[in-house]
C-alpha positions in Angstrom: 85.0 148.0 38.6 85.7 147.9 34.9 83.7 145.6 32.6 85.5 143.6 30.0 85.8 145.2 26.6 83.8 142.5 24.9 80.7 140.9 26.5 78.3 138.4 25.2 74.7 139.3 24.9 71.6 137.2 24.0 72.1 137.7 20.3 75.5 136.0 20.5 74.2 133.0 22.5 72.8 131.3 19.4 76.1 131.4 17.5 78.0 130.2 20.5 75.6 127.3 21.2 75.8 126.2 17.5 79.6 126.2 17.6 79.7 124.4 21.0 77.5 121.5 19.7 79.3 121.2 16.4 82.7 121.2 18.1 81.6 118.5 20.5 80.3 116.4 17.6 83.6 116.8 15.8 85.5 115.7 18.9 83.3 112.7 19.4 83.6 111.6 15.8 87.4 111.8 16.0 87.3 109.7 19.2 88.6 112.6 21.3 86.3 111.7 24.2 88.2 113.4 27.0 88.3 116.7 25.0 84.6 116.4 24.2 83.8 115.8 27.9 85.9 118.7 29.0 84.3 121.1 26.5 80.8 119.9 27.5 81.6 120.5 31.2 83.0 123.9 30.5 80.0 125.1 28.5 77.2 123.2 30.3 74.9 125.9 31.8 72.1 123.6 33.0 72.8 123.7 36.7 70.3 122.1 39.1 68.4 124.6 41.1 68.7 127.5 38.6 
């Protein structure tokens, strides 16, 4: 099985988390609530039991 050319590693997680939070704030401020909810659900990694 081939791995994807680009993979995220721990050092990339901080940048991604910062972008994710800022993007959701931007969407909420512009009253794009469905888009903000969808983005939150896509990037939410806090699953119960893990």
